[in-house]
C-alpha positions in Angstrom: 108.9 62.9 295.6 112.1 63.6 293.8 114.2 66.1 295.8 117.4 67.9 294.8 119.7 69.1 297.6 122.1 71.5 295.9 125.2 73.0 297.8 128.4 74.6 296.6 131.1 72.5 298.5 131.1 69.2 300.4 133.6 69.7 303.2 132.6 69.1 306.8 130.4 72.1 308.0 127.0 73.3 309.2 125.1 73.5 305.8 126.6 70.2 304.7 125.4 68.6 308.0 121.8 69.9 307.3 122.0 68.4 303.8 123.2 65.0 305.1 120.5 64.9 308.0 117.8 65.7 305.4 118.9 63.0 303.1 119.1 60.5 305.8 115.7 61.2 307.1 113.8 61.6 303.8 115.4 59.2 301.5 113.5 56.0 302.6 110.1 57.6 301.2 111.6 59.9 298.5 114.1 60.0 295.7 117.1 62.1 297.0 119.9 63.6 294.9 122.9 65.7 296.2 124.4 68.0 293.6 127.7 69.4 295.1 131.2 70.7 294.4 134.3 69.2 296.1 135.0 65.5 296.9 131.9 64.6 298.8 133.6 64.3 302.3 130.4 65.2 304.1 128.3 62.5 302.5 131.1 59.8 302.9 129.2 57.9 305.6 125.6 58.4 304.1 125.4 55.1 302.4 124.0 54.6 299.0 120.3 55.3 299.4 120.6 58.4 297.2 122.3 59.8 294.1 125.5 61.7 294.2 126.1 64.3 291.2 129.4 66.0 291.6 129.3 69.4 289.8 133.0 70.5 290.0 135.9 70.6 292.3 136.0 72.5 295.5 135.4 76.2 294.5 133.5 78.8 296.7 134.9 81.7 294.8 133.0 83.3 291.9 134.7 83.0 288.5 133.9 82.8 284.7 133.8 79.0 285.3 130.5 79.4 286.9 128.8 79.7 283.6 129.7 76.1 283.0 128.4 75.3 286.5 125.0 77.0 285.6 124.8 75.0 282.4 125.2 71.7 284.4 122.4 72.7 286.7 120.2 73.4 283.5 121.2 69.8 282.3 120.2 68.1 285.5 117.1 70.1 285.6 115.9 68.6 282.3 117.4 65.2 282.8 116.0 64.4 286.2 113.0 66.8 286.5 113.1 67.2 290.2 109.7 67.9 292.2 111.6 70.1 294.8 114.9 71.7 294.6 116.6 72.8 297.9 119.4 75.3 297.5 122.1 75.8 300.2 124.8 78.7 300.4 124.7 82.0 298.6 126.5 80.9 295.5 124.1 78.1 294.7 121.3 80.3 295.9 122.1 82.5 293.0 122.9 79.7 290.2 120.1 77.5 291.3 117.4 80.3 291.2 118.5 81.1 287.7 118.6 77.4 286.6 115.4 75.9 288.2 111.8 76.6 288.2 111.1 79.0 290.9 107.9 77.3 291.9 110.1 74.3 293.1 112.8 76.2 294.9 113.4 76.3 298.6 116.5 78.3 299.3 118.1 78.1 302.9 120.2 81.2 303.9 122.7 79.7 306.4 123.4 83.0 308.0 122.2 86.3 306.2 125.2 88.2 307.7 127.5 86.2 305.5 126.0 88.2 302.6 124.7 91.3 304.4 128.1 92.1 306.2 130.8 89.8 305.0 130.0 89.9 301.2 127.7 92.9 300.9 128.5 93.2 297.1 126.3 90.2 296.5 123.3 91.7 298.4 122.0 93.5 295.2 121.9 90.1 293.6 119.9 88.6 296.4 117.4 91.5 296.2 117.0 91.0 292.5 116.4 87.2 293.0 114.2 87.5 296.1 111.1 86.4 294.2 112.8 83.5 292.3 112.0 81.1 295.0 108.7 79.3 296.5 110.2 79.8 300.0 113.4 81.4 301.3 114.3 79.9 304.8 116.2 81.7 307.6 117.7 79.6 310.1 117.0 82.1 312.9 114.6 84.9 313.6 117.5 87.2 313.3 118.1 86.2 309.7 114.4 86.7 308.9 114.5 90.1 310.5 117.6 91.1 308.6 116.2 90.0 305.3 113.1 92.1 306.1 115.3 95.0 306.6 116.6 94.5 303.0 112.9 94.3 301.8 113.2 90.3 301.4 110.2 89.1 303.2 107.1 88.0 301.3 108.1 84.4 300.8 110.4 84.1 303.9 109.9 81.7 306.8 112.0 80.6 309.7 113.1 76.9 310.3 115.6 76.5 313.2 118.4 74.1 312.5 118.3 70.6 314.2 120.8 68.1 315.1 120.6 64.3 315.6 120.7 63.2 319.3 124.3 61.6 319.1 124.2 61.8 322.9 122.1 58.7 322.8 123.3 57.4 319.3 126.9 56.9 320.0 129.3 57.3 317.0 132.8 56.1 316.6 135.7 58.5 316.8 139.3 57.8 315.8 141.0 55.9 318.8 144.0 58.0 318.6 141.7 61.2 319.2 140.1 59.6 322.2 143.6 58.7 323.7 144.7 62.2 323.3 141.5 63.6 324.9 142.1 61.1 327.8 145.5 62.3 328.2 144.5 65.9 328.2 141.9 64.9 330.9 144.8 63.6 333.1 146.6 66.9 332.8 144.0 69.4 333.2 140.8 69.7 335.4 138.5 71.0 332.8 138.4 71.0 328.9 137.0 74.0 327.1 136.2 72.9 323.4 135.5 74.5 320.2 134.5 72.5 317.0 134.8 74.7 314.0 137.0 75.3 310.8 139.6 77.9 311.1 138.7 80.8 308.8 138.4 84.6 308.9 134.8 84.1 310.2 135.9 82.0 313.3 137.9 83.9 315.6 140.9 81.5 316.4 142.9 84.4 317.5 140.4 85.2 320.3 140.3 81.5 321.3 144.0 81.6 321.7 143.9 84.9 323.7 141.2 83.4 326.0 143.3 80.2 326.5 146.4 82.3 327.5 144.3 84.0 330.2 143.1 80.7 331.6 146.2 78.4 331.6 144.7 76.2 334.4 142.3 74.8 331.8 142.8 72.9 328.5 141.5 74.5 325.3 140.7 72.0 322.6 140.0 73.1 319.0 138.6 70.4 316.6 138.3 71.1 312.8 141.7 72.6 311.7 142.9 71.4 308.3 146.5 72.5 308.9 149.0 71.6 311.7 149.0 74.6 314.2 152.5 75.6 315.3 153.6 77.7 318.3 150.5 77.1 320.5 150.3 77.7 324.1 150.9 74.8 326.3 147.2 74.4 327.2 146.0 74.7 323.6 145.4 71.4 321.6 144.3 71.4 317.9 143.2 67.9 316.9 142.4 68.4 313.4 139.4 67.6 311.1 137.6 64.6 311.7 134.2 62.7 311.0 131.7 62.7 313.9 133.7 65.3 315.7 130.5 65.9 318.0 131.4 62.7 319.9 134.2 64.5 321.3 131.9 66.7 323.2 131.7 63.9 325.9 135.0 65.2 327.0 134.1 69.0 327.1 133.0 70.8 330.2 132.3 74.1 328.4 131.9 74.7 324.7 132.9 78.1 323.3 132.4 79.6 319.8 134.1 82.9 319.1 132.9 84.2 315.7 132.4 87.4 313.6 129.0 86.3 312.1 126.8 83.2 312.2 123.4 81.9 311.2 122.5 79.1 313.7 125.7 77.1 314.3 125.3 73.3 314.3 128.1 72.9 316.8 126.4 74.9 319.4 123.2 72.8 319.1 125.3 69.6 319.3 127.0 70.9 322.5 123.6 71.5 323.9 122.5 68.0 322.9 125.4 66.6 324.9 124.5 68.8 327.9 127.5 71.0 327.5 127.0 74.7 328.6 128.0 77.2 325.8 129.7 80.6 325.8 129.6 82.1 322.2 129.7 85.3 320.4 126.4 87.4 320.4 126.0 87.2 316.6 123.3 85.9 314.3 120.8 83.5 315.9 123.0 82.6 318.8 121.1 85.0 321.1 118.0 83.1 320.4 119.6 79.8 321.7 121.6 80.8 324.7 119.5 82.3 327.5 121.7 82.5 330.5 120.4 79.1 331.7 122.0 76.9 329.2 124.9 79.2 328.3 125.8 82.8 327.4 125.9 84.9 324.3 128.6 87.6 324.9 130.4 90.3 322.9 133.8 89.4 321.4 136.3 90.1 324.1 138.6 88.1 326.3 137.2 89.4 329.5 133.5 88.5 328.5 134.5 85.0 327.6 136.7 84.4 330.6 134.1 85.7 333.1 131.3 83.4 331.8 133.6 80.4 331.5 134.6 81.1 335.2 131.0 81.5 336.2 130.1 78.1 334.8 133.1 76.3 336.3 133.1 78.2 339.6 130.8 75.7 341.3 129.9 72.1 340.6 126.2 72.6 341.2 126.2 75.7 338.6 127.7 73.4 336.1 125.5 70.5 336.6 122.3 72.8 336.5 123.5 74.4 333.3 124.4 71.1 331.7 120.9 69.9 332.5 119.3 73.0 331.1 121.5 72.7 328.0 120.2 69.2 327.4 116.5 70.3 328.0 116.8 73.2 325.6 118.0 71.0 322.8 115.1 68.6 323.3 112.5 71.3 323.4 113.7 73.3 320.3 116.5 71.7 318.2 115.9 68.1 317.5 116.3 66.7 314.0 112.8 65.6 314.0 111.5 69.2 314.4 113.7 70.5 311.7 113.1 67.7 309.1 109.2 67.9 309.8 109.4 71.7 309.0 111.1 71.3 305.8 108.9 68.2 304.7 105.9 70.4 305.2 107.3 73.1 302.7 108.3 70.3 300.2 104.8 68.8 300.5 103.2 72.1 299.9 105.3 72.6 296.7 104.2 69.1 295.4 100.6 69.8 296.3 100.5 73.1 294.5 101.8 71.3 291.4 98.8 69.0 291.1 
């Protein structure tokens, strides 16, 4: 089976992790291609068991240059003639559905609120193209429900994101980062961690406000591109890095303040490491956190502070929630479950072709 994975940019992120994991797990028996914008950071450690096709430089914004991008997609369609085209991100979701045969297209919406709420002007285009795919995938039931509210439902399924079990499969992290985390451990009794890029979507301002209210704990943010100045004494921004999930071994609680989400990979990685989570009650997060493995809360300092204190108030509570976090990952969010679900869709496309 010849499979295209098509995505707008290739910086580290949730959608890019899904692409990388699908390639890793399907390339031994299939012919895999990644078509992407940017410099390919997210594929730098994937090896060479697939084909890289760089489309353009990093460019999320919509512009007249996208006509050239659309023409490139047409070119690769006829040059390689893929059996399956898997589209990621709203921009490639549009261009890909215009360029490729709709009977071969799987389009994963990594958080429908990114269109429905944050960029609502593109919602009309989504509705116009709703039938230009064999299958549209929501990564949470919330996304499936929101699409249905917009009359997008006939070819829609849900596949939960899954993550590799890095708790068992240890990955290397920059020794300087490990040294820094060890130093932080010496100075603070507990570490509250967030792994995310800094953007309008991610509420770094709320993260700082929570940290100011809880000076007894260290607050560690991993994923910032720029050096962050003027931080409180208990806040540490360690930058962007490969295999950032390995730092979760040092976390006592994982938090994710956000305006909107699909099904965040960082939360699933935290659960895999047995780290209880407190996160914003947006997107599919409420389907993951059940009060036993963590809490989904409204965006306020008090809500986050109360739940963090609850988890850390008693060693037995923290241990039980840690156990529940790990078990909820094993039951619902493994890489095997996700890959198997996508493979079933891909197989159906190929079977229908015969």
